[in-house]
Phi, psi and omega in degrees: 000317180290324178295320178297320178297321179295317180296315180297318178296320179294317179296317180297317180296318179295316180296317179295319179297317180292325178295315178293320181295325178293331181279321187250111186292326181294322177296313183297314183293316180291321180291329177284324184282316183247116183291334179292329176294318177301314181297313182297315181295316180297314181295318180296315179295319178295323177296316179298315178294323177297319177293321181295325181253017177050053177273149179288170186299312181291327178294315179294321179293316177298318178296323179295318179294316180296317181292329176294316179294320181289333184281341179299308176294333177295316178291326177296318177295315180297323177297313179297321186283327190236335192246350179286159180301324178294318180296320179294322178290338179266009175106004175091359177213098185292322182296319177294320178299312181291324179294318178295320178290330179299319180295327178288316183283338185299326181297322177290317181294325181297319178295315181295318179292327176295318177295321177296321177297320178297321179296314179299318180297318179296318178298316180295320178295322179292317181296324185266014179303312181301319180295316181292323178294315179299319180296318180293319178296316179299315180295321178298312180296317181297319181297310183285336174293318178296317179297318180295317179297321177294320178296315180296320180295321179290324178293320179294321181295324181280335183265350184303130180288143177256143180261000000 
């Protein structure tokens, strides 16, 4: 139970830290450039959240360590997304830029993927021709066998001798 509380506290601290870092560029740039700023900010935020949710000392410390480790790739992503020269040339938010372009390109991809699906379907239909032919012949024979058996049964019933 305490370990789960530590994990939840670390995740909450990391998410809050990344949300603030995404808003304030000076925080984001310094935390990515200087790892001690990242450590101090993570530990401080985990301490504040620990106090807010009345976490014990070791739980808050463990959450601070976990959130510090988790925030390193978070700051690397934010740097790639917002602070690199390519990101600045694309408007400062690469994920939004790529998402907007995805909707434009998706119409072309949808046509290509539909054609690829038709090709796969045709290949599967050609490969399974023997199975489908055997199944149709079996169903045909089974259908007329049942009709013939029903016909024979009615003829026998009408021809049965009475004593």
